Structures are given as structure tokens and as C-alpha cells.
FIMIMI-717090 format. One record per residue: x, y, z of N, C-alpha, C in turn; residue number from 0. Coordinates in Angstrom, 3 decimals. Example, Ala and Ser with C-alpha at 12.3 -4.5 7.8 and 13.67 -1.06 7.14 Angstrom:
// residues 2
<r <13.190 -5.690 7.800> <12.300 -4.500 7.800> <13.200 -3.300 7.800> 0>;
<r <12.850 -2.250 7.080> <13.670 -1.060 7.140> <12.900 0.030 7.870> 1>;
This chain:
// residues 230
<r <-1.276 39.331 29.907> <-1.799 39.884 28.661> <-1.544 38.941 27.499> 0>;
<r <-0.372 38.298 27.536> <-0.077 37.395 26.428> <-1.078 36.264 26.382> 1>;
<r <-1.461 35.736 27.585> <-2.423 34.635 27.637> <-3.778 35.070 27.146> 2>;
<r <-4.221 36.259 27.516> <-5.529 36.759 27.080> <-5.558 36.984 25.580> 3>;
<r <-4.461 37.515 25.061> <-4.423 37.754 23.616> <-4.459 36.434 22.851> 4>;
<r <-3.835 35.381 23.399> <-3.820 34.093 22.717> <-5.209 33.474 22.664> 5>;
<r <-6.088 33.844 23.686> <-7.431 33.270 23.730> <-8.427 34.031 22.866> 6>;
<r <-8.015 35.186 22.374> <-8.937 35.956 21.549> <-9.197 35.226 20.232> 7>;
<r <-10.452 35.264 19.686> <-10.778 34.552 18.435> <-9.953 35.012 17.264> 8>;
<r <-9.556 36.294 17.250> <-8.848 36.806 16.088> <-7.342 36.802 16.264> 9>;
<r <-6.877 36.042 17.256> <-5.439 36.066 17.510> <-4.727 34.846 16.932> 10>;
<r <-5.421 34.012 16.166> <-4.802 32.817 15.589> <-3.945 33.194 14.403> 11>;
<r <-3.486 32.173 13.656> <-2.639 32.415 12.479> <-3.377 33.285 11.470> 12>;
<r <-2.685 34.117 10.752> <-3.319 35.026 9.792> <-4.059 34.246 8.706> 13>;
<r <-5.264 34.724 8.388> <-6.025 34.144 7.287> <-7.010 33.075 7.702> 14>;
<r <-7.059 32.636 9.001> <-7.993 31.581 9.401> <-9.430 32.000 9.145> 15>;
<r <-9.794 33.175 9.530> <-11.163 33.651 9.337> <-11.472 33.875 7.876> 16>;
<r <-10.486 34.356 7.151> <-10.728 34.645 5.730> <-10.940 33.360 4.933> 17>;
<r <-10.345 32.207 5.350> <-10.551 30.953 4.633> <-12.016 30.546 4.642> 18>;
<r <-12.670 30.680 5.776> <-14.098 30.371 5.860> <-14.926 31.281 4.986> 19>;
<r <-14.557 32.585 4.995> <-15.291 33.519 4.158> <-15.089 33.199 2.681> 20>;
<r <-13.861 32.788 2.318> <-13.581 32.452 0.918> <-14.380 31.237 0.479> 21>;
<r <-14.458 30.202 1.336> <-15.218 29.003 0.992> <-16.694 29.325 0.805> 22>;
<r <-17.218 30.175 1.712> <-18.622 30.574 1.587> <-18.857 31.339 0.295> 23>;
<r <-17.916 32.217 -0.035> <-18.045 32.973 -1.276> <-17.981 32.086 -2.504> 24>;
<r <-17.108 31.054 -2.457> <-17.018 30.130 -3.585> <-18.318 29.364 -3.779> 25>;
<r <-18.916 28.921 -2.656> <-20.181 28.194 -2.754> <-21.276 29.092 -3.319> 26>;
<r <-21.298 30.331 -2.877> <-22.310 31.254 -3.393> <-22.106 31.511 -4.882> 27>;
<r <-20.822 31.638 -5.312> <-20.548 31.843 -6.729> <-20.958 30.643 -7.569> 28>;
<r <-20.703 29.431 -7.047> <-21.101 28.223 -7.774> <-22.614 28.132 -7.891> 29>;
<r <-23.310 28.496 -6.821> <-24.775 28.466 -6.854> <-25.318 29.461 -7.880> 30>;
<r <-24.693 30.642 -7.953> <-25.134 31.641 -8.939> <-24.883 31.144 -10.362> 31>;
<r <-23.735 30.509 -10.587> <-23.430 29.992 -11.915> <-24.404 28.885 -12.309> 32>;
<r <-24.708 27.990 -11.351> <-25.652 26.916 -11.633> <-27.029 27.476 -11.959> 33>;
<r <-27.450 28.470 -11.179> <-28.761 29.084 -11.424> <-28.788 29.748 -12.793> 34>;
<r <-27.704 30.429 -13.149> <-27.630 31.074 -14.465> <-27.664 30.046 -15.590> 35>;
<r <-26.925 28.944 -15.414> <-26.915 27.896 -16.430> <-28.284 27.273 -16.629> 36>;
<r <-28.977 26.988 -15.519> <-30.324 26.426 -15.618> <-31.277 27.398 -16.304> 37>;
<r <-31.131 28.669 -15.991> <-31.992 29.677 -16.620> <-31.774 29.716 -18.127> 38>;
<r <-30.507 29.618 -18.549> <-30.200 29.630 -19.987> <-30.790 28.398 -20.667> 39>;
<r <-30.658 27.213 -20.025> <-31.196 25.984 -20.608> <-32.712 26.072 -20.741> 40>;
<r <-33.382 26.542 -19.692> <-34.837 26.677 -19.740> <-35.261 27.661 -20.826> 41>;
<r <-34.541 28.766 -20.942> <-34.863 29.751 -21.973> <-34.689 29.163 -23.371> 42>;
<r <-33.602 28.411 -23.592> <-33.366 27.813 -24.905> <-34.431 26.780 -25.245> 43>;
<r <-34.842 25.982 -24.249> <-35.897 24.996 -24.491> <-37.213 25.673 -24.847> 44>;
<r <-37.557 26.735 -24.136> <-38.796 27.449 -24.422> <-38.732 28.116 -25.793> 45>;
<r <-37.588 28.692 -26.138> <-37.440 29.335 -27.440> <-37.554 28.314 -28.570> 46>;
<r <-36.923 27.129 -28.385> <-37.009 26.084 -29.401> <-38.432 25.575 -29.556> 47>;
<r <-39.129 25.365 -28.428> <-40.513 24.899 -28.491> <-41.405 25.920 -29.180> 48>;
<r <-41.221 27.191 -28.867> <-42.024 28.246 -29.501> <-41.735 28.321 -30.991> 49>;
<r <-40.467 28.228 -31.356> <-40.105 28.238 -32.782> <-40.735 27.064 -33.510> 50>;
<r <-40.710 25.887 -32.894> <-41.292 24.705 -33.525> <-42.794 24.880 -33.742> 51>;
<r <-43.491 25.375 -32.737> <-44.940 25.576 -32.859> <-45.250 26.558 -33.982> 52>;
<r <-44.490 27.653 -34.048> <-44.728 28.656 -35.086> <-44.455 28.076 -36.470> 53>;
<r <-43.363 27.342 -36.625> <-43.014 26.771 -37.925> <-44.066 25.765 -38.387> 54>;
<r <-44.511 24.890 -37.490> <-45.517 23.899 -37.860> <-46.842 24.580 -38.178> 55>;
<r <-47.187 25.620 -37.422> <-48.422 26.346 -37.704> <-48.385 26.979 -39.091> 56>;
<r <-47.264 27.619 -39.440> <-47.148 28.219 -40.765> <-47.186 27.154 -41.861> 57>;
<r <-46.715 25.937 -41.536> <-46.713 24.869 -42.534> <-48.119 24.366 -42.836> 58>;
<r <-48.952 24.209 -41.797> <-50.293 23.644 -41.989> <-51.349 24.705 -42.245> 59>;
<r <-51.043 25.966 -41.957> <-52.030 27.032 -42.156> <-52.231 27.304 -43.640> 60>;
<r <-53.388 27.841 -44.016> <-53.592 28.247 -45.420> <-52.522 29.239 -45.860> 61>;
<r <-52.257 29.255 -47.154> <-51.225 30.152 -47.680> <-51.514 31.593 -47.296> 62>;
<r <-50.497 32.284 -46.826> <-50.623 33.671 -46.414> <-49.296 34.368 -46.690> 63>;
<r <-49.259 35.698 -46.630> <-48.016 36.410 -46.951> <-46.819 35.964 -46.119> 64>;
<r <-47.030 35.654 -44.839> <-45.917 35.265 -43.981> <-45.383 33.889 -44.382> 65>;
<r <-46.297 32.916 -44.581> <-45.846 31.572 -44.946> <-45.190 31.565 -46.320> 66>;
<r <-45.656 32.418 -47.230> <-45.031 32.481 -48.554> <-43.643 33.107 -48.473> 67>;
<r <-43.505 34.143 -47.670> <-42.223 34.838 -47.565> <-41.162 33.953 -46.930> 68>;
<r <-41.565 33.204 -45.906> <-40.595 32.375 -45.184> <-40.742 30.897 -45.528> 69>;
<r <-41.244 30.596 -46.707> <-41.442 29.211 -47.113> <-40.152 28.386 -47.076> 70>;
<r <-39.014 28.878 -47.583> <-37.781 28.065 -47.507> <-37.388 27.717 -46.077> 71>;
<r <-37.504 28.689 -45.165> <-37.145 28.422 -43.769> <-38.111 27.425 -43.123> 72>;
<r <-39.415 27.583 -43.431> <-40.413 26.671 -42.859> <-40.190 25.251 -43.365> 73>;
<r <-39.964 25.094 -44.660> <-39.749 23.762 -45.229> <-38.471 23.129 -44.688> 74>;
<r <-37.424 23.938 -44.528> <-36.170 23.403 -43.995> <-36.350 22.905 -42.565> 75>;
<r <-37.236 23.544 -41.814> <-37.478 23.131 -40.429> <-38.379 21.892 -40.366> 76>;
<r <-39.408 21.859 -41.201> <-40.432 20.815 -41.100> <-39.990 19.508 -41.742> 77>;
<r <-39.399 19.583 -42.944> <-39.059 18.356 -43.680> <-37.666 17.874 -43.299> 78>;
<r <-37.450 16.542 -43.213> <-38.474 15.504 -43.391> <-39.054 14.972 -42.095> 79>;
<r <-38.590 15.468 -40.935> <-38.937 14.842 -39.656> <-40.278 15.294 -39.097> 80>;
<r <-40.729 16.516 -39.429> <-41.927 17.054 -38.801> <-43.044 17.313 -39.809> 81>;
<r <-43.085 16.501 -40.847> <-44.110 16.695 -41.874> <-45.502 16.562 -41.267> 82>;
<r <-46.401 17.432 -41.684> <-47.773 17.435 -41.194> <-48.737 17.348 -42.380> 83>;
<r <-49.849 16.657 -42.187> <-50.896 16.623 -43.206> <-52.234 16.382 -42.513> 84>;
<r <-53.299 16.354 -43.309> <-54.656 16.226 -42.777> <-55.234 14.836 -43.030> 85>;
<r <-54.394 13.820 -43.218> <-54.903 12.504 -43.557> <-55.585 11.814 -42.382> 86>;
<r <-55.416 12.352 -41.177> <-56.176 11.817 -40.049> <-57.664 11.995 -40.290> 87>;
<r <-58.061 13.087 -40.946> <-59.466 13.387 -41.183> <-59.919 12.931 -42.567> 88>;
<r <-58.986 12.704 -43.481> <-59.305 12.197 -44.822> <-58.278 11.135 -45.183> 89>;
<r <-58.366 9.967 -44.559> <-57.321 8.949 -44.747> <-57.256 8.452 -46.185> 90>;
<r <-56.047 8.122 -46.589> <-55.806 7.590 -47.927> <-55.034 6.284 -47.773> 91>;
<r <-55.724 5.191 -47.447> <-55.008 3.937 -47.172> <-54.335 3.403 -48.428> 92>;
<r <-53.259 2.659 -48.218> <-52.542 2.062 -49.334> <-53.415 1.016 -50.026> 93>;
<r <-53.344 0.985 -51.328> <-54.085 -0.004 -52.107> <-53.165 -1.119 -52.588> 94>;
<r <-51.913 -1.107 -52.136> <-50.951 -2.131 -52.533> <-49.931 -2.313 -51.425> 95>;
<r <-49.336 -3.499 -51.407> <-48.235 -3.770 -50.498> <-46.915 -3.571 -51.236> 96>;
<r <-45.943 -3.068 -50.536> <-44.637 -2.829 -51.162> <-43.544 -3.551 -50.380> 97>;
<r <-42.758 -4.302 -51.105> <-41.567 -4.921 -50.537> <-40.381 -4.052 -50.931> 98>;
<r <-39.754 -3.480 -49.952> <-38.593 -2.626 -50.192> <-37.358 -3.406 -49.773> 99>;
<r <-36.555 -3.759 -50.761> <-35.360 -4.563 -50.521> <-34.111 -3.732 -50.773> 100>;
<r <-33.030 -4.142 -50.156> <-31.764 -3.425 -50.323> <-30.623 -4.419 -50.427> 101>;
<r <-29.626 -4.051 -51.206> <-28.388 -4.812 -51.249> <-27.222 -3.837 -51.236> 102>;
<r <-26.081 -4.302 -50.791> <-24.936 -3.416 -50.616> <-23.759 -3.893 -51.443> 103>;
<r <-22.811 -3.001 -51.611> <-21.603 -3.309 -52.375> <-20.394 -2.814 -51.598> 104>;
<r <-19.354 -3.635 -51.617> <-18.101 -3.285 -50.926> <-16.926 -3.576 -51.841> 105>;
<r <-16.023 -2.617 -51.966> <-14.816 -2.778 -52.763> <-13.645 -3.071 -51.837> 106>;
<r <-13.040 -4.247 -51.990> <-11.934 -4.656 -51.134> <-10.650 -3.943 -51.534> 107>;
<r <-9.636 -4.096 -50.698> <-8.354 -3.429 -50.951> <-7.684 -3.927 -52.224> 108>;
<r <-7.987 -5.162 -52.641> <-7.390 -5.690 -53.866> <-8.185 -5.319 -55.118> 109>;
<r <-9.246 -4.513 -54.946> <-10.032 -4.067 -56.084> <-11.237 -4.915 -56.398> 110>;
<r <-11.394 -6.059 -55.730> <-12.553 -6.917 -55.976> <-13.800 -6.303 -55.350> 111>;
<r <-14.941 -6.531 -55.988> <-16.215 -5.968 -55.544> <-17.117 -7.104 -55.070> 112>;
<r <-17.645 -6.943 -53.871> <-18.556 -7.944 -53.315> <-19.936 -7.322 -53.170> 113>;
<r <-20.934 -7.961 -53.782> <-22.325 -7.503 -53.715> <-23.118 -8.471 -52.844> 114>;
<r <-23.843 -7.943 -51.881> <-24.591 -8.793 -50.949> <-25.889 -9.280 -51.579> 115>;
<r <-26.550 -10.218 -50.885> <-27.882 -10.651 -51.287> <-28.898 -9.561 -50.938> 116>;
<r <-30.092 -9.690 -51.513> <-31.146 -8.731 -51.208> <-31.640 -8.926 -49.775> 117>;
<r <-31.856 -7.813 -49.084> <-32.338 -7.825 -47.697> <-33.676 -7.097 -47.660> 118>;
<r <-34.710 -7.763 -47.157> <-36.074 -7.226 -47.170> <-36.279 -6.282 -45.987> 119>;
<r <-36.215 -4.988 -46.249> <-36.399 -4.002 -45.183> <-37.839 -3.970 -44.692> 120>;
<r <-38.788 -4.071 -45.622> <-40.199 -4.011 -45.240> <-40.588 -5.204 -44.373> 121>;
<r <-39.999 -6.365 -44.631> <-40.328 -7.543 -43.831> <-39.887 -7.373 -42.384> 122>;
<r <-38.773 -6.689 -42.168> <-38.317 -6.434 -40.801> <-39.323 -5.551 -40.062> 123>;
<r <-39.820 -4.519 -40.750> <-40.829 -3.657 -40.127> <-42.109 -4.430 -39.843> 124>;
<r <-42.538 -5.259 -40.791> <-43.777 -6.017 -40.618> <-43.670 -6.976 -39.430> 125>;
<r <-42.527 -7.615 -39.270> <-42.356 -8.539 -38.150> <-42.344 -7.805 -36.814> 126>;
<r <-41.867 -6.541 -36.825> <-41.855 -5.760 -35.582> <-43.262 -5.282 -35.211> 127>;
<r <-44.118 -5.103 -36.216> <-45.483 -4.633 -35.958> <-46.401 -5.781 -35.578> 128>;
<r <-46.203 -6.946 -36.190> <-47.090 -8.093 -35.964> <-47.064 -8.524 -34.497> 129>;
<r <-48.264 -8.698 -33.948> <-48.463 -9.128 -32.552> <-47.914 -8.112 -31.549> 130>;
<r <-47.674 -6.896 -31.998> <-47.219 -5.836 -31.085> <-48.392 -4.904 -30.821> 131>;
<r <-48.804 -4.833 -29.563> <-49.968 -4.003 -29.231> <-49.675 -2.515 -29.365> 132>;
<r <-48.429 -2.135 -29.224> <-48.067 -0.722 -29.301> <-46.865 -0.544 -30.223> 133>;
<r <-47.024 -0.790 -31.526> <-45.890 -0.623 -32.450> <-45.520 0.844 -32.579> 134>;
<r <-44.241 1.095 -32.775> <-43.766 2.467 -32.863> <-44.050 3.047 -34.237> 135>;
<r <-44.068 4.365 -34.297> <-44.241 5.058 -35.575> <-43.088 4.743 -36.518> 136>;
<r <-41.909 4.537 -35.959> <-40.742 4.258 -36.794> <-40.929 2.975 -37.587> 137>;
<r <-41.375 1.917 -36.940> <-41.541 0.649 -37.636> <-42.764 0.643 -38.539> 138>;
<r <-43.761 1.451 -38.226> <-44.979 1.457 -39.030> <-44.844 2.318 -40.289> 139>;
<r <-44.256 3.500 -40.145> <-44.396 4.490 -41.211> <-43.109 5.087 -41.750> 140>;
<r <-41.997 4.965 -41.054> <-40.797 5.694 -41.453> <-40.355 5.319 -42.870> 141>;
<r <-40.144 4.043 -43.103> <-39.690 3.593 -44.417> <-40.780 3.778 -45.472> 142>;
<r <-42.005 3.449 -45.127> <-43.111 3.555 -46.080> <-43.325 4.988 -46.531> 143>;
<r <-43.329 5.926 -45.596> <-43.550 7.328 -45.947> <-42.359 7.893 -46.721> 144>;
<r <-41.147 7.458 -46.364> <-39.974 7.931 -47.095> <-40.062 7.525 -48.560> 145>;
<r <-40.518 6.292 -48.825> <-40.639 5.846 -50.213> <-41.776 6.584 -50.928> 146>;
<r <-42.898 6.771 -50.248> <-44.039 7.456 -50.866> <-43.661 8.870 -51.296> 147>;
<r <-42.988 9.602 -50.434> <-42.597 10.972 -50.764> <-41.521 10.968 -51.846> 148>;
<r <-40.641 9.985 -51.809> <-39.612 9.882 -52.852> <-40.262 9.742 -54.222> 149>;
<r <-41.268 8.879 -54.343> <-41.951 8.684 -55.622> <-42.672 9.957 -56.038> 150>;
<r <-43.298 10.645 -55.093> <-44.001 11.884 -55.424> <-43.058 12.929 -56.003> 151>;
<r <-41.829 12.981 -55.522> <-40.897 14.026 -55.936> <-40.027 13.616 -57.123> 152>;
<r <-39.870 12.319 -57.355> <-38.974 11.860 -58.417> <-39.697 11.259 -59.616> 153>;
<r <-40.946 10.865 -59.430> <-41.626 10.216 -60.534> <-41.020 8.856 -60.812> 154>;
<r <-40.833 8.540 -62.104> <-40.332 7.228 -62.453> <-38.914 7.202 -62.970> 155>;
<r <-38.234 8.351 -62.989> <-36.885 8.371 -63.572> <-35.773 8.589 -62.551> 156>;
<r <-36.116 8.729 -61.264> <-35.130 8.864 -60.179> <-34.244 10.094 -60.330> 157>;
<r <-34.736 11.117 -61.035> <-34.003 12.363 -61.193> <-34.529 13.389 -60.195> 158>;
<r <-33.634 13.915 -59.351> <-34.023 14.923 -58.368> <-33.994 16.304 -59.021> 159>;
<r <-35.157 16.963 -59.065> <-35.249 18.254 -59.741> <-35.500 19.416 -58.776> 160>;
<r <-35.353 19.167 -57.511> <-35.528 20.230 -56.519> <-34.690 19.888 -55.299> 161>;
<r <-34.487 20.893 -54.449> <-33.711 20.667 -53.235> <-34.414 19.672 -52.315> 162>;
<r <-35.747 19.741 -52.277> <-36.473 18.807 -51.421> <-36.359 17.384 -51.955> 163>;
<r <-36.341 17.231 -53.293> <-36.167 15.898 -53.868> <-34.800 15.326 -53.502> 164>;
<r <-33.770 16.165 -53.548> <-32.432 15.713 -53.149> <-32.423 15.309 -51.678> 165>;
<r <-33.084 16.107 -50.842> <-33.139 15.815 -49.417> <-33.848 14.493 -49.154> 166>;
<r <-34.964 14.239 -49.861> <-35.697 12.997 -49.643> <-34.917 11.794 -50.171> 167>;
<r <-34.135 11.997 -51.226> <-33.285 10.918 -51.708> <-32.248 10.546 -50.650> 168>;
<r <-31.634 11.543 -50.044> <-30.663 11.295 -48.974> <-31.344 10.667 -47.759> 169>;
<r <-32.556 11.114 -47.474> <-33.312 10.590 -46.327> <-33.595 9.099 -46.511> 170>;
<r <-34.114 8.724 -47.685> <-34.402 7.324 -47.963> <-33.123 6.497 -47.961> 171>;
<r <-32.070 7.023 -48.558> <-30.792 6.319 -48.615> <-30.233 6.074 -47.216> 172>;
<r <-30.299 7.079 -46.351> <-29.759 6.933 -44.997> <-30.576 5.950 -44.165> 173>;
<r <-31.904 5.965 -44.341> <-32.736 4.998 -43.617> <-32.362 3.580 -44.013> 174>;
<r <-32.253 3.347 -45.323> <-31.926 2.007 -45.793> <-30.547 1.568 -45.312> 175>;
<r <-29.563 2.455 -45.397> <-28.213 2.099 -44.964> <-28.177 1.785 -43.473> 176>;
<r <-28.886 2.569 -42.669> <-28.909 2.333 -41.222> <-29.585 1.011 -40.895> 177>;
<r <-30.681 0.694 -41.604> <-31.386 -0.566 -41.351> <-30.497 -1.768 -41.709> 178>;
<r <-29.846 -1.688 -42.855> <-28.981 -2.799 -43.263> <-27.823 -2.961 -42.284> 179>;
<r <-27.217 -1.856 -41.874> <-26.088 -1.932 -40.942> <-26.505 -2.520 -39.596> 180>;
<r <-27.753 -2.248 -39.168> <-28.226 -2.762 -37.881> <-28.494 -4.267 -37.915> 181>;
<r <-28.913 -4.787 -39.061> <-29.340 -6.185 -39.126> <-28.336 -7.108 -39.810> 182>;
<r <-27.489 -6.557 -40.641> <-26.521 -7.388 -41.361> <-25.103 -6.941 -41.031> 183>;
<r <-24.211 -7.898 -40.912> <-22.816 -7.550 -40.687> <-22.121 -7.239 -42.007> 184>;
<r <-20.882 -6.860 -41.911> <-20.115 -6.592 -43.121> <-19.923 -5.113 -43.361> 185>;
<r <-19.064 -4.834 -44.328> <-18.718 -3.464 -44.683> <-19.287 -3.140 -46.047> 186>;
<r <-19.762 -1.923 -46.230> <-20.262 -1.516 -47.542> <-20.152 -0.003 -47.691> 187>;
<r <-20.024 0.415 -48.945> <-19.932 1.839 -49.277> <-21.015 2.274 -50.268> 188>;
<r <-21.733 1.308 -50.857> <-22.804 1.606 -51.800> <-24.033 0.789 -51.430> 189>;
<r <-25.190 1.339 -51.763> <-26.438 0.635 -51.480> <-27.392 0.836 -52.658> 190>;
<r <-28.198 -0.181 -52.915> <-29.170 -0.128 -53.996> <-30.507 -0.647 -53.476> 191>;
<r <-31.595 -0.003 -53.884> <-32.932 -0.400 -53.455> <-33.701 -1.006 -54.618> 192>;
<r <-34.553 -1.929 -54.274> <-35.482 -2.542 -55.221> <-36.846 -2.561 -54.557> 193>;
<r <-37.852 -2.045 -55.263> <-39.188 -1.925 -54.689> <-40.163 -2.716 -55.551> 194>;
<r <-40.809 -3.699 -54.928> <-41.807 -4.528 -55.613> <-43.187 -4.157 -55.080> 195>;
<r <-44.056 -3.696 -55.968> <-45.414 -3.310 -55.594> <-46.343 -4.481 -55.863> 196>;
<r <-46.997 -4.968 -54.815> <-47.854 -6.148 -54.901> <-49.298 -5.745 -54.674> 197>;
<r <-50.221 -6.179 -55.527> <-51.632 -5.821 -55.334> <-52.227 -6.516 -54.119> 198>;
<r <-53.237 -5.910 -53.541> <-53.965 -6.502 -52.420> <-55.226 -7.148 -52.973> 199>;
<r <-55.320 -8.451 -52.890> <-56.476 -9.160 -53.437> <-57.706 -8.930 -52.570> 200>;
<r <-58.858 -8.901 -53.197> <-60.110 -8.748 -52.460> <-60.364 -9.983 -51.609> 201>;
<r <-60.933 -9.821 -50.417> <-61.188 -10.984 -49.555> <-62.140 -11.973 -50.218> 202>;
<r <-61.831 -13.254 -50.072> <-62.719 -14.289 -50.569> <-62.572 -14.610 -52.033> 203>;
<r <-61.674 -13.952 -52.735> <-61.492 -14.229 -54.152> <-60.448 -15.325 -54.339> 204>;
<r <-60.438 -15.914 -55.529> <-59.446 -16.936 -55.824> <-58.039 -16.348 -55.839> 205>;
<r <-57.945 -15.053 -56.219> <-56.631 -14.422 -56.267> <-55.993 -14.343 -54.888> 206>;
<r <-56.819 -14.328 -53.843> <-56.277 -14.245 -52.489> <-55.510 -15.499 -52.115> 207>;
<r <-55.768 -16.603 -52.797> <-55.092 -17.861 -52.501> <-53.855 -18.086 -53.365> 208>;
<r <-53.581 -17.148 -54.265> <-52.414 -17.283 -55.135> <-51.359 -16.244 -54.762> 209>;
<r <-50.101 -16.569 -54.934> <-49.058 -15.555 -54.663> <-49.265 -14.348 -55.566> 210>;
<r <-49.238 -13.148 -55.029> <-49.470 -11.959 -55.857> <-48.345 -11.738 -56.854> 211>;
<r <-48.732 -11.285 -58.034> <-47.763 -10.969 -59.075> <-47.449 -9.477 -58.992> 212>;
<r <-46.190 -9.085 -58.881> <-45.871 -7.656 -58.757> <-46.388 -6.858 -59.949> 213>;
<r <-47.032 -5.737 -59.646> <-47.467 -4.842 -60.714> <-46.350 -3.871 -61.077> 214>;
<r <-45.344 -3.787 -60.227> <-44.180 -2.944 -60.514> <-42.969 -3.540 -59.813> 215>;
<r <-41.873 -3.600 -60.505> <-40.622 -4.093 -59.949> <-39.558 -3.057 -60.297> 216>;
<r <-39.339 -2.138 -59.399> <-38.517 -0.961 -59.695> <-37.134 -1.099 -59.066> 217>;
<r <-36.123 -0.935 -59.871> <-34.736 -1.018 -59.416> <-34.124 0.373 -59.447> 218>;
<r <-33.683 0.846 -58.296> <-33.094 2.172 -58.195> <-31.594 2.106 -58.473> 219>;
<r <-30.979 3.229 -58.791> <-29.529 3.220 -59.048> <-28.735 3.000 -57.760> 220>;
<r <-27.463 2.655 -57.929> <-26.573 2.532 -56.779> <-26.315 3.910 -56.194> 221>;
<r <-26.385 3.995 -54.860> <-26.101 5.248 -54.152> <-24.882 5.043 -53.267> 222>;
<r <-24.029 6.020 -53.254> <-22.863 5.986 -52.370> <-23.281 6.455 -50.977> 223>;
<r <-22.834 5.755 -49.969> <-23.147 6.097 -48.586> <-21.865 6.181 -47.776> 224>;
<r <-21.975 6.725 -46.591> <-20.834 6.728 -45.677> <-20.461 5.290 -45.357> 225>;
<r <-19.178 4.957 -45.310> <-18.773 3.564 -45.055> <-19.374 3.040 -43.765> 226>;
<r <-19.945 1.847 -43.824> <-20.502 1.158 -42.654> <-19.732 -0.136 -42.431> 227>;
<r <-19.695 -0.560 -41.178> <-19.026 -1.807 -40.842> <-17.572 -1.599 -40.500> 228>;
<r <-16.841 -2.696 -40.434> <-15.421 -2.654 -40.053> <-14.522 -2.862 -41.274> 229>;
């Protein structure tokens, strides 16, 4: 009898069978958790996509009670990254070229202030677009549109009179600081922009053979930025 009992499947050390059941249960629990996590991610992505479509629709749709009531929320969602307009169907091409330059300032530990030379941000974008069959939207329009909207909201005195004007000022400032940090070394805590508006000469005219004279040379105030560099 002792030999027969030893050969029985359930006569081994206690818990042998339960270990297999526990491992199977753990795998099933992990699979359920993974499935639940994926479901949550998919739901969040769909909810975000639906929210984005609704917000953009309310932004481009004619004024209505819903868009007027939720205008602050719609503007906060759309500006400045998802701005929409109808210029694809009614284009408004630029009638002038703009050189957007930036310089930075750094205060050393001994109190001395070092101001950098002017750095041409627009020239960097132009060189990235030239001879590029598929230039990105970032190099073509990001800086240009940021400046255009800044002028629309600030006029000629650089005074922000609305929350959107403040936001666009920060947007332009951050773009310039990021561009300078990517292309130039050094540390800086302040940045200043200078914008030179150059006329576009008509083809075949004598003016086309002469260096253009700026019709506007605008110097913006110094802006404080998050410290860049080492």
C-alpha cells in the first residue's frame, strides 16, 4: 500500500499541484491587466481625438451660441499650435521679406554682462528650405507665422493687451530661444529680437539688382527666458 500511495499523482509534497494553478492564475491576471490597460489607452486616444475635432470645428465654424459660450476653452485648445484659417482658398502671400535676428545676454558670476552677436533665425529656415523637395512646416512657417500673429496682436508698441497677446509673446520668445540654443553655444538668460522688413523688388527692374533697403527695422525689448546652456 505504501508503494501504491507513493505512485499516486496527489501523493507528492504538499502544494505541488497548487503551484501550477497559482502560476496559471498569475498569467491570467497579468493578461487581464494588460487588456484593461490597452482598453484605457485606446479610450483616451479616441476621447482626445474626438475632443480635438470638436474644438477645431467650433473654431472654424461660423459664430454660434455654443462657440460663443465656450470661446475661452476653444481658444485655449486651438492657439497657438492648432490655428486654422481659410487662406488655402484665399491666399495672402507676403509682399515683403523679413529677417528675424536674435541676440542673447548672459550675466556672469562676477556681475559682468556678455551680449552675443546677432544671429539670423530666418536665414537658418531659408537654408533648410532651399533645395529641399519636402521642407517641413516648421522650417517654412513656424517662425514667420509667430511673428505675423505677434504684430497683429501687439501693433507697434510691443504692449500685450490680452491673454492671447501674452501667449503669443511667450510663443515667439520660446521659439527664438530654442533656435538660438540649438545653433549657438553658450549660456544666456535674456533674448532680444530685431526684425528687418525688406521689400520684394519687381522682376526685371533695376531695384532687383540693388541690395534692398529695409522699410522697417524694429527692435524688440529684452525678454527674460529660462536659462539655456551650461
